[in-house]
C-alpha positions, 0 to 999 in steps of 0.5 A: 199367751194365755193356755186353757187348762186342762182342767177348764176342759174338763169342768167344761165337759164334765158339765155336759154329760149328765150318763154315762157314756156319749153326749153330742154337742152340736158339732158335726163329729164331735161328742163328749163322753164319760164314763164311771164303771171298768170297761174291759176290752170290746170289739170296736171301729175307730173311724178317722177319729182323734180320742182326748181324755181330760181325765181318767186313763182309756184302752184301745187294743189293735195288731198285738199292741196295746196303747193306753192314754190319758191326759198327757196323750191323744190316740190318733186314728187316720185310717177305720181299724178294728180294734178292741176298746175299753175303760177298764180302771174308771169308776166312780171315783176315777170318773173318766171325761173324754171327746171323741173328734172326727176325722173328715177325708176332705177337710184333712186331705185339703189341709195336709195338701195346705201345708205341703205347699205352705211349705214348712213343713218335711214332705210327706216320704215315699212309699205309702204309710210307715206307721201302723194304724193307731198313734200316740200323740203327746199332748201340746199348748196348741191343740190343747188351745185348740180344743176348749175353743172347740168346746166352748161353743158347745154353751150356743146352737148359735155359735157351734153352727156358725162356728164349729166347721172354722173351731173343728177345722184350726183343731185338725191343723192343730192336729196336722202340726202336732206329734202325728202330724206326717203320721195322718198326714202320711193318711189324708195325703193326696195320692194313697192307696191304702188309705183309699183302699181301707176307707174302701171296704169302710164304707161297704162293709155288706158288699163282696171285696175282691183284693185283686181288685183292690190291687188293680186299682192302687195301682198296684200289682195283688204281692205289692200291696197286700205288701204295703196294705200290712205295713200300714193296717198288721194284718193281710187285707183279708184277713182285715176284711175280716177282722173290721165286719166281724167287729161291727156285728159284734158292736151292733149286736151289743146294741141289740141288733139281733144275728141273723140282721147283723151278720147279714148287715157286714156283708156275711151271707150263712149265718153258721160260717158268721158264726164259727168265725165269729165264736173263733175271734171272741170265744164265744158264741154271737147269742152269748155276745149279745147276752151282757155288753158294753161299747165304750167309745 
């Protein structure tokens, strides 16, 4: 079978990105991005996604570990995670081109269950998530082909509207079959209480969080829930919630939102507490932070 090269994928992305930043493709959850200047790692919240780089290199920091990836590996983040992300090596002579693909919870779960029922796939395994937060997976021919077929729809709004969902599903399938497949299936498979808790936190960052309530809803004692949550995210539940809120607020402030609005938007009632915790995590006040920041994809 003829395999479309990554060079052709890069040309496709380059032809649709005139400026640095993100570009919509017309396919829900699929965005192209370009960077021609170095951006240090700054707080971000990765929703469930895959990030693929076809030129240059990108960096993400999570749980004290640094992930640097390029066109040899793509990043798979199947649960919402507070990270730091940047493009430290991008320059006009070495531009970064890539694509961000949101992972739809319902479609990924349905595919994971179909794969289990069809047989020929390793069992889900017991004990919940054993990998932590983020995984780099090797580009393979199936992923390259599916990504090219998906991005090729960008030339026609009609094609994107009619074929986008099926091409996206095809790409999801190659991810679940690939090197990150078991890792992703552990997150999207039926019955993963920790993944459901993380999705609940991500959807309601501005609401009060009760660890006891989440543990009860997950059918676990507080101690077991705490242990399994930390295995999956490297963080205790309260620390995870705080990181998600502060990272989200940092992104909002860098995007032009006032400090007061950002604090309220992520659930802080006390502005002084927000400023204190923000400075403890990022080393500067929220106001200082917002003066000159760029949030990368």
